[in-house]
C-alpha positions, 0 to 999 in steps of 0.5 A: 725275379726276386728283389730288385735288379742288380747292376748286372741284370740291368745292364743285361736286360737293357741290351737284350731289349735292343738285340731282339729289336735288330740291334747289333750288340757292340762291345765297350771300347776302351777309355782312350779314344783314337778319333781326333775329335774325341776327348781326352777319355771316352765320356759317352757310348757314342765315341767309339761311333764317331767315324760313322756319325761323321760320316768318315766311314760306313757303319757295319750295321744300322743299329748298335747298343752298347754298355760303354764304360766311361770316366769323366773328370772335368778340368773344373776343381768342384767337379772331382771334389763332389765325388763322394759328397753327393748322391749322383757324381762319380768318375767312372760309371757305365753308359747304356746306349742305342744308336741308329745310323740312318734307320730309325729316328725320333719316334723310334727312340722315343717310343723304345725309351718309354717302353723300356723304362716303364714296361721292362724296368717298371718305372712309374710313368707319372715320375717321369719327365721330358725336356726337349729343345725349344725349337723341336715341335716333332719331339715335344708332339711325339712325347705328347701324342705317341706316348701319352706324357702329359703336356705339363711334364715336357719342358722346352729348354735351350742349349742343354737340349742341343748336342754339338760335337763342336763348332762345325759337323753333325749336331742336332736337338736332344731329349733328356729323361728325367726321374722325380725323386719326390718332394722331399728331394727338393722343389717341384717345377720339373728339370727346369726349375726344380732341384737337381737332387729331385729331378735326376736325368736318366736317359738323353736322346740325341737327334742327329739331323743337322750339318752345322756349317762354317758360317754357322748355318744348319743344313739336314743330314742326308742321313739322320742319326740317333745317339742316346745315353742312359746313366746305369748308375742313375738308374739303379738307385730308382730300381734298387730303392736307394737314395744314392748311387752309392748304395746301389749293389756294385758300389756298396760292395766295393765300399765294403771292401774299403771298409775291410781294407781301411778298418772303417765301419761305413755309417760310423762317421760322415767324414770317413764315410766320404773317404770310403765312397772316394776309394770305392768310386776312385778304384773303378777309374783307376783300374780301367784306366790302367788296364787300357794302357794309361801310365801315371805321369805329369801329362794329360791322361796320365796326369789325370790318372795320377791325381785320381790315384793320390786322391784315393790314397789320401782318402784310404788313409783318412778311412784308417788304412795303415798300408797300400789298398789300392792294388787289392781294391783293384782286384775286388773292382776286377771281381765285382765288374767281371760279368760286364768287363771280363777283360779287367781281370785278364790284366789284373796282375799289371793293373795291380802292380802299377797302382801298388808302385804308385801308391807306395810312392805317393805314400812314403812322402804323404805324411811329410806333405801333410805335416808341411801343410799343417805348419803352413796354416798355424800362423792364422793366415787365410790362404795356403801360400803359393811357395808352399803349395808348390813345394807340396806339388814339386817335392812331395807330390801333392797335385795342385788340386789335392792342396786346393781340397785339403785347404777348402776343407780346413776353410782356407784358400790357396794362393793360386798366383803365387803358385804359378809363379813360383811353378813358372820359375822353376819350370826351366829348371829341374824340379818337375822331375820330382813329381813324376815319382813323388819322391826325392832321391840323393841322385836328384839332389846331387844333379841339381847342386851341380846344376845350380853351381855349374849349370846344365851338361852340354851334350855333345853325343850327336856329334861325337863319341869321345870328348874332354871335359872337367869334372863338376861333381863326384858323389859316392854311391857305397851301396852300388859300389860306383861313383855318380860323375858329373861333367861340363860336356858329355858324348853319352847320350842319358836314358830317355824316350826309351833309348837306354844310356850309353856306356863306355870309359871315363880317364882321369889324371889320377883314375879310370873307370867304366861308365855303366849306365848314363841317366839324367836325374834332372833335365839336362843334366847328365849323370854318369854311373862309374865303376872305379878301375883304378885310382879316384876322380875329383871335381875340377879335373879334366877327363876324357869320356869315350863311348862305347861306339858299337854299343852306340851303333846298335842302340842307333839301328834299333831306335831308327828301327822303331820308328820304321816299325811305328810307321809300318804298324799304322800302315797295316793297322790304321792310325789309331795304332800309336806308341804307348812306350818303348824300350830301345836296347842294343840289337833289341827293341820293345814297342807298346802300341794301341790295338784292340786285338792280337795281330796275325801272321799276315799282318805281322809279315806285312809289318816286316815287309814294309820295314824291310823294303825301307831298310833296302831303299837305304833312304837317308834319315834327315834330323832337324830342329824345328818348332812344336807347331811347324814339326806337327804341321809337317806331319810329325808324330809324338810319342805317348807320355813323352814331354816336349818343349817349344823346339823339337828334334824332328826324325824323318826316317826315309820316305814315310816316317817323321817323329819328334824325338831326341834319341840317336839314330843311324844316317841311313836306313841300309845300317839296320841291316834287318828287323826280325819281329820275334813276339807279339803279346798283349800287356793290357785291354787294347794295348799290345807289345811287339819285341824284335832284334835288329842288325847282328842280332836279327842275323843271329836269329834267323840263322838260329831259327835255320839251325832249328829247322835242320835239326828238326829235319835230321830228327825225321830224316828229311830236308828242311824244306820237306819238313811240313810235309814229313810233319804231316805224314807223322801226324796221319801216322799218329793219328793212325796209331791212335785209331789202331789202339783205340780199336785194340783197347775196345777189343780188350774192353769187350773181353775184359768186360765178359770177364768181369760180368762172369764174376758178378753178384746179383747184377753188381760188378765191383773191381779194381782196375789200374792202369787206366785213366777215367776215360778208359775206366769210363769206357770199360764201366759201360762195356760191363753195363751192356753186358747181360744181367748186369745193373751196376759197375763200380770200378776204381784203380791208378793209372800211374800210381800217384792218382786215382780214377773212379768210374760207375755205370748203373741202369735206370732202376738202381739210382744216380751215378754221380751221387755213388761215385762223389761218395767214394772220391772223397775217401781218396781225397777228390771228387767229381760226378758230372750230370749223366745219372747213368754214368760218371767219373771222379779222380782223387790223390790218395792211392793208399785207400783205393781199397777202402774206397772200393769196399765202400762203393760195393757197399753203397751200390749192393745196398741200392740193388737190394732196394730197387 
């Protein structure tokens, strides 16, 4: 191998080493873990194997190896702030690992690690150190006697070398391997006493040998396991002879992409270099997070993603970018990481669309927010006031961590207590809604003004579809030709939880209009988008609001159908299939959920059957309010990305489905009538989408399918139930016809080949043969070459008058068929060739130059024959 290993080569070498030693190569899991004991994001290679380590499932293999994509962003502010400023911190990284489930143990793990590092990767053994738990004499002895590591490079540590997932359960000592970068990087003394920049941890070997009981006692596990994690980005700088993870091949390429997109030069300014490194690192994290189904939001995973996106956008601007760059960076990430993670390329369009929207929203207010920050620190204060920090967060979409970071760079603090007080004061109000999009629109301002004067809207839509209410706000929306109407109480359900808003009518003493949509710009303040049909509406008037009852009934069918579908999917696929988003429309629903592969027809049928059984049971739909803790204790599940208060609405749909939901539902499952799955598709890595019809739309779909079957059956003169057999007969007849056509073509080629051979000059046949594609021309060329005395054949023609096909066949003494056909193909605007020296085909687009190509081919082949 010339030159140091690349990231792709290191990954491949690691995995191949263990595959050759009877380990099953397991693909990387997604960044959203399925196990309830797992952290927020997949942060280690062992996360996908938790059911095996916990003994919940039997491992399908005794040994495994993987390269796992990981994200690690801790809650402490200084963790993410270290990105780009140190040589080793990253948000996204790859963890190489080998795992043993009741097979080899400490000696095997230690021996494998040492051999791979020193023999395969070529790391100098005298630079390696090992740490073991102070109680682990066995591991220390193995490092000393089996590996031969000097005793002074084996250090015993405490809790850092003991792995535990939680307070109880599987646990055990670990042994970490460190690489000494040399005295120029810090004090000596090994990992225990030396500097972190000098002694770099590159591999952690976990010896899972105990079960911690609730009493704290450790009992030996019946089967001992091995879990190891080698940080690929930690090893790469050592192998590639660089001082930083950012100087290794993958990240340096991404920094180069960031330079290009931001118009910056890496190395010209220290702070700009930090920004370019942050853009490169964060681009990997956000690309893979979105690909794995995380959506920017203000809750949990979505908040972390939004925080990283906005931090990357800020640093892109600092580096010189005058436009959004994160979508393009995601495309570069997909290219650079394709070898290890091709799944990112498959969903890159969706990833780029999400990042483009999110970055655009933030950039719209970024300049205004930075201006406010600058003005806040010109008065000589030592800290950003809490109310300013809150306004930046609430109005301009600045995560508080970002404000802290900017303040720290300017030598300032942040009044955290003041920020928390402002947040607490406003949380019950609606300002937090602005931070979800990072923008403030007129609708939000209008709704807030109504709320401030009249309070929130009293929603009556669970009990009634018609009511009288006083108008509290009317705001023209000339761009859409509508008005926004607010009232004290409304039966109209505002868009939320996947369910689209109600439609209907509003009638007052001086006007009437159609309600085309309903939403809530701020929580609990309902906005009615009204197309005025006659007159006007005024604040203080009493109006009659009436929801479209048929449409609401259809929405209720779809929404309850969504709950049944969710339950059925979890029954068929397992509890990891959790909702990730939905759309509830009249007679139609769309449902996104976690799953690693397409559903089979059998699985879809089983889901439909389970839902149909529940609908036929006509079970009651019970709705009650409960505390969130009580609801979850009772088994109610919540939807991905939704925010719930302390008091929640629990929907029990039939015997099995129980979810937290604010939407409208049927009173009995029989009202749904039918649910028909119409499609199942991928919308991201480990993210699937089902679309379905309910009620009358489902009946119409079934009838449409029956009509299509009838039409298809009529076309082949049979009945619908006999259609498969009839299609089978047609296919057999088509195959027989194709066989007969090939036989006739072979006979024709034989006769034509003889005719062409008779016209040969010195063993050369060059002719124009129209009406044949590349394959047919190739067969004819082979037939001509097989005739006595023929040494070279060149055929050119057009099958359809719009494209060119070429074929060359030669015997061994003439030369290389692909080279002849490629040169001729250039003249007709094409190419081809292949690797077979005796027969080659090509294509082209310029039919007007066929004769020119024919002449050139004749001259080339004749020259080759003459010199042969």
